[in-house]
C-alpha positions as a printed Julia matrix, in Angstrom:
342×3 Matrix{Float64}:
 12.84   -2.82   20.52
 13.32   -6.55   20.51
 13.91   -8.2    17.18
 14.42  -11.68   15.91
 17.13  -11.4    13.25
 17.49  -14.3    10.88
 20.25  -14.39    8.26
 18.97  -16.86    5.73
 20.14  -17.42    2.17
 17.6   -19.32    0.1
 18.75  -21.63   -2.67
 16.89  -21.4    -5.94
 14.93  -24.63   -5.86
 11.65  -25.28   -7.59
  9.89  -26.31   -4.37
 10.36  -22.78   -2.99
  8.48  -21.25   -5.93
  4.72  -21.28   -5.26
  2.71  -23.67   -7.39
  0.03  -21.02   -7.62
  0.23  -17.27   -7.18
 -1.12  -16.68   -3.71
 -3.52  -13.73   -3.56
 -3.45  -12.79    0.13
 -6.47  -10.63    0.92
 -4.73   -8.64    3.67
 -2.26   -7.36    1.09
 -4.44   -6.73   -1.93
 -7.99   -5.98   -0.89
 -7.42   -2.51    0.68
 -5.3    -1.34   -2.25
 -7.29   -2.44   -5.26
 -6.47    0.77   -7.17
 -2.75   -0.02   -7.28
 -1.74   -0.73  -10.91
 -1.25   -4.38  -11.75
  1.62   -3.66  -14.15
  4.58   -1.31  -13.79
  7.37   -0.34  -16.17
 10.88   -1.12  -14.91
 12.94    1.08  -17.21
 10.89    4.25  -17.53
 10.83    6.47  -20.58
 13.85    7.41  -22.64
 14.66   10.91  -23.91
 17.12   11.69  -21.11
 18.26   15.32  -20.97
 20.58   15.35  -17.92
 23.95   16.98  -18.53
 26.75   15.32  -16.52
 28.11   18.54  -15.02
 30.02   18.82  -11.76
 27.01   20.47  -10.13
 24.7    17.63  -11.19
 27.14   15.04   -9.86
 27.41   16.93   -6.56
 23.63   17.23   -6.25
 23.07   13.52   -6.87
 25.78   12.56   -4.39
 24.14   14.78   -1.76
 20.96   12.66   -1.94
 22.52    9.3    -1.07
 23.1     7.77    2.37
 20.63   10.16    4.01
 17.22    9.33    5.46
 14.51   11.34    3.75
 10.86   11.64    4.71
  8.58   11.61    1.69
  5.58   13.91    1.25
  3.1    13.95   -1.6
  2.3    17.41   -2.93
 -0.68   18.35   -5.09
 -0.02   20.71   -8.06
  1.37   24.09   -7.0
 -0.74   27.1    -8.02
  1.15   29.9    -9.81
  4.56   28.53   -8.85
  7.51   29.97  -10.75
 11.14   28.83  -10.55
 12.68   31.96  -12.04
 15.51   33.48   -9.94
 13.45   36.52   -8.95
 10.49   34.37   -7.86
 12.7    32.01   -5.86
 14.26   34.99   -4.06
 10.75   36.23   -3.26
  9.73   32.81   -1.89
 12.85   32.83    0.3
 11.89   36.18    1.84
  8.28   35.11    2.31
  9.3    31.87    4.03
 11.56   33.79    6.4
  8.72   36.17    7.25
  6.41   33.17    7.73
  8.79   31.55   10.22
  9.26   34.79   12.14
  5.5    35.29   12.31
  5.0    31.76   13.64
  7.55   32.41   16.37
  5.77   35.58   17.4
  2.52   33.61   17.55
  4.17   31.18   19.96
  4.78   28.17   17.72
  8.25   27.79   19.18
 10.52   27.29   16.21
 13.25   29.1    18.19
 14.48   31.49   15.54
 15.68   34.35   17.71
 16.51   37.6    15.93
 15.65   38.09   12.27
 19.35   38.02   11.4
 19.8    34.53   12.91
 17.87   32.7    10.2
 18.53   32.29    6.48
 16.07   30.76    4.03
 16.77   29.84    0.44
 14.78   28.52   -2.52
 16.97   27.4    -5.44
 16.82   25.2    -8.52
 18.23   21.72   -7.84
 19.8    20.52  -11.08
 20.04   16.88  -12.09
 16.68   15.34  -11.18
 14.57   16.41  -14.17
 15.32   13.57  -16.6
 12.77   14.33  -19.34
 11.94   17.47  -21.27
  8.48   17.53  -19.72
  9.76   17.34  -16.13
  9.84   20.5   -14.05
 13.2    21.35  -12.51
 13.52   20.3    -8.89
 13.61   23.05   -6.26
 15.58   22.92   -3.03
 14.47   24.67    0.16
 17.04   25.24    2.9
 16.86   26.84    6.32
 19.97   27.72    8.31
 20.11   29.18   11.81
 23.02   30.94   13.47
 24.54   28.89   16.26
 25.8    30.16   19.59
 29.4    29.59   18.48
 29.0    32.01   15.59
 28.57   29.5    12.77
 25.46   28.35   10.95
 23.5    25.15   11.38
 21.22   23.67    8.72
 17.93   22.83   10.42
 15.88   21.92    7.35
 16.41   20.74    3.79
 13.61   19.95    1.37
 13.59   19.05   -2.32
 10.48   19.38   -4.46
 10.84   17.18   -7.51
  9.13   15.37  -10.37
 11.0    12.5   -12.04
  9.21   11.3   -15.19
  5.85   12.48  -13.92
  2.65   11.76  -15.78
  1.13   14.73  -17.59
 -2.17   12.88  -17.65
 -2.19   12.93  -13.85
 -1.58   16.67  -13.79
 -4.47   17.23  -16.2
 -6.75   15.18  -13.96
 -5.72   17.04  -10.81
 -5.6    20.61  -12.07
 -5.37   23.03  -14.97
 -1.83   22.51  -16.25
 -1.56   26.13  -17.43
 -1.86   27.52  -13.91
 -0.31   24.69  -11.89
  3.18   23.24  -11.62
  3.67   19.53  -11.01
  6.27   18.74   -8.31
  4.49   15.84   -6.56
  7.35   14.64   -4.35
  8.86   16.53   -1.43
 11.93   14.99    0.23
 12.6    16.44    3.67
 15.14   16.07    6.45
 15.61   18.25    9.49
 13.9    19.36   12.66
 10.23   18.47   12.95
  9.19   22.0    13.95
 10.78   23.54   10.85
  9.4    20.8     8.61
  5.9    21.54    9.88
  6.3    25.27    9.25
  7.65   24.74    5.72
  4.74   22.45    4.85
  2.35   25.06    6.21
  4.02   27.75    4.07
  3.94   25.68    0.87
  0.27   24.83    1.31
 -0.7    28.44    2.09
  1.42   30.13   -0.58
  0.72   27.73   -3.46
 -2.81   26.61   -2.58
 -1.85   22.94   -2.48
 -1.91   19.98   -0.1
  1.34   18.51    1.23
  1.0    15.42    3.41
  3.2    12.44    4.34
  3.38    9.64    1.78
  3.23    6.28    3.56
  4.02    2.93    1.98
  1.57    0.05    2.29
  2.83   -3.55    2.6
  1.87   -4.09   -1.04
  3.87   -1.06   -2.16
  6.88   -2.28   -0.16
  6.48   -5.63   -1.91
  6.7    -3.89   -5.28
  9.83   -2.05   -4.2
 11.7    -5.11   -3.01
 10.74   -6.98   -6.18
 11.97   -4.14   -8.4
 15.21   -3.46   -6.53
 16.3    -6.7    -4.83
 18.06   -8.05   -7.91
 19.94   -4.85   -8.75
 23.63   -4.84   -7.9
 24.92   -1.67   -6.26
 28.51   -1.31   -7.47
 29.11    1.41   -4.89
 28.2    -1.02   -2.06
 28.39   -4.51   -3.62
 28.06   -6.5    -0.39
 24.68   -5.19    0.7
 22.12   -7.89    1.44
 18.35   -7.83    0.93
 16.35   -7.32    4.12
 12.69   -7.59    5.05
 11.33   -6.5     8.42
  7.91   -7.74    9.57
  6.02   -6.33   12.55
  4.86   -8.85   15.15
  1.88   -8.08   17.44
  3.65   -9.36   20.57
  5.27   -7.49   23.45
  8.06  -10.05   23.66
  8.84   -9.96   19.93
  8.0    -6.77   18.09
  9.59   -7.55   14.74
 11.31  -10.21   12.66
 14.22   -9.25   10.4
 14.88  -11.54    7.46
 18.18  -11.19    5.51
 18.91  -12.74    2.1
 22.07  -12.52    0.06
 21.61  -10.25   -2.94
 22.78  -12.85   -5.44
 20.22  -15.36   -4.17
 17.42  -12.8    -4.37
 18.45  -11.96   -7.92
 18.39  -15.63   -8.99
 14.92  -16.1    -7.55
 13.65  -12.98   -9.33
 15.16  -14.16  -12.61
 13.24  -17.44  -12.25
 10.0   -15.48  -11.97
 10.47  -12.51  -14.28
 11.29  -12.62  -17.99
 14.49  -10.57  -18.27
 13.65   -9.51  -21.82
 10.53   -7.7   -20.58
 10.55   -4.09  -19.37
  7.37   -4.68  -17.36
  6.53   -6.49  -14.15
  3.09   -7.37  -12.82
  1.49   -7.95   -9.45
  1.47  -11.73   -9.97
  5.27  -11.7   -10.26
  5.54   -9.55   -7.13
  3.32  -11.97   -5.23
  5.31  -14.96   -6.48
  8.66  -13.4    -5.56
  7.67  -12.45   -2.02
  5.86  -15.78   -1.62
  9.05  -17.64   -2.58
 11.07  -15.83    0.08
  8.39  -16.36    2.71
  8.01  -20.05    1.85
 11.74  -20.58    2.35
 11.54  -18.86    5.74
  8.59  -21.05    6.72
 10.44  -24.19    5.59
 13.48  -23.35    7.75
 11.87  -21.88   10.87
  8.2   -22.8    10.67
  7.06  -19.16   10.81
  4.5   -18.05    8.23
  5.48  -14.47    7.39
  2.5   -14.08    5.05
  0.3   -13.55    8.13
  2.49  -10.68    9.36
  2.74   -7.1     8.12
  5.75   -6.1     6.03
  6.86   -2.72    7.42
 10.4    -2.18    6.13
 12.6    -3.3     3.25
 16.25   -2.79    2.35
 17.84   -3.6    -1.0
 21.28   -2.82   -2.5
 20.13    0.47   -4.11
 17.62    1.71   -1.51
 15.7     1.11    1.71
 12.15    2.15    2.59
  9.96    2.16    5.7
  6.18    2.04    5.87
  6.16    5.43    7.63
  7.41    7.08    4.44
 11.15    7.08    5.05
 13.48    6.51    2.12
 17.25    6.03    2.0
 19.08    5.77   -1.32
 22.46    4.04   -1.48
 23.32    4.33   -5.18
 23.76    7.52   -7.23
 23.21    5.61  -10.48
 19.79    4.44   -9.26
 18.48    7.79   -8.02
 16.33    8.53  -11.06
 14.85    5.04  -11.26
 13.97    5.12   -7.54
 12.53    8.64   -7.56
 10.6     7.83  -10.75
  8.79    5.13   -8.79
  8.25    7.45   -5.8
  6.83   10.08   -8.18
  4.45    7.47   -9.55
  3.32    6.46   -6.04
  2.77   10.08   -5.05
  0.65   10.78   -8.12
 -1.41    7.65   -7.57
 -1.99    8.63   -3.93
 -3.06   12.14   -4.97
 -5.59   10.71   -7.41
 -7.03    8.47   -4.68
 -7.33   11.3    -2.15
């Protein structure tokens, strides 16, 4: 893929801040149901205990590329040890049955595959949040060891109870609206099929629109990642040309933070769509001033910030353990909003 990579550091000058907040129809019209205001800090009432297991679990989430799926409320789901052991056995039987039917997940003998459902501590940050659940599949390798072919984490980080009540009867359903997955496509497909069949739910990929990517870069661009302090802010735009398929635009994190501080009142815990539009418009205006290319007519397909990166296809990569809950809180919110629209 050919790219045009531009490393440009904008200075905070008043002429790069739009005189008016540009409402570009190709960004806003198709997504009119997206909230105009979002909370940056989330709710308080944290209940996470800083145990060694929690620290290990959070560390295991960073620097890995996850695919995000939105999951409707799970019917009669139970995270007790006995129920999780039952789900593990049922998933194994499901995979073996699919192989017999010719779906080609390449399991081999029944002893060559191990499935496991388990509680994943550390993600439930409020008393009302359901504990996250991890799903793992391991297959025996030819050398005698085991290879992990799938890992999935069902989670809910500061989910909205109002959303659950709108989607289903909260007494019979469990809210775990986000599924993070990594692993072989064939196993991912089979796990999604099992979850939907067993818990009478719908699990589909969560994709990010250009507007949603704009929200993400506005929320996260100004946050310093102490674990990787030199990370820049990056925007990737798709270009409808064979000769030039994308344009990558890099900005120093400190410059992005200064621009955001000029637009957003730091004493406020909320941000609105006008501020998002102004922030992205400022970056794009600087790019146009330097190179004469109007990025506002192109489609934003990928963003990278110090704490996290996201792709329009639904891929997410987290770089900071301290930001995991804030990032997954936003992903939980996006998943619930998408479920309500569907």
